[in-house]
N, C-alpha and C positions, 0 to 999 in steps of 0.2 A: 475212615476205618483205623481202629486203635491197633498199634504194633503188636506183636506178640510178646509174651512176658518175658522171654528170652532178649529180646531186641530191648525191652524197657529195663533190662539188667538183672533179671531174674532166672539165670540159666542154671545149669547143673550145680555150679559151687555154691550157689545161692540156696539151691533146695537141700544141700547137703547140711550147709550152716543151720538153716532154719530147722531141720531135723534134729540137728544135736541142740540147738538151744533151748527149744520149747520145752522139753522133759527137765531142763535145769532151771526154768523160768515159768512155771506152769500158772501164774496168775496174772490177771490184767492189772497192770500198775495203777492205773486210773480206778479201776472198781476197788482195788486194795487202799488207795488214798481216800476215796468217799466210803470207806467201810461197808461196802456191800459185799456179802458172801458170794464165794465163787460158786459158779453153775458149771459142773463139769460137762455140760451138753452145750457150752458156748464155745463156739469156733474162735480159736485164738489165733493172732496175727504178730509176726514179728515186725516192729516197726523201726524205721531209721529216723532218730531223734531229730537229725539236722536235715532230713529230707533228701539227702543226697544217697542214692542206690549203691555208688561205688564206696561209700565209706562204711566198710563194715567190719570196724573196730568193735568189740565188745561193748566198749563205753557208750557207742552211739545206738546200740539196739537196746529195745524195750519189747515186752509183751503187753499187747493191748486185745482186748475182745473185738468182735467184729464191730459191735456197737461204737466203741469209742475209737477204733481206727477208722469207720467210715465217717464219724463226726470230724475227726483230725484231718482226714482228706479232705473233705467238703470246705473246711475253714481254708486250708491250704490252697486250695483251687481258687475258692473266692478271692483270696489276698492276691494271687497271681493275676487273675482276671482284672481286679481294680485297679492294681498297679499299672497295667497296660493302658488303663483309662486315666491314669494319673490320680486315683480316690484310695485313700487307706482305710479299710472297713473295720479296723481294729482300734 
């Protein structure tokens, strides 16, 4: 069973930071980089660039849409799994 969001590092302090951050950074950086028009209906997520949920420095945060955040998470998880097996997927 997956630990709760709070146990994974996403407690009240994170929710406050996320609520502050998203209105100030309302566009997915990957969609912007690719020249895709922002869709206001798209769910946005705040991503830790270095993957460390304890590193909440503003320089370590970026906005990603659900699609790009899920793709990044899948890549990261595949990388961790393959490193455990001694293979580098990149």
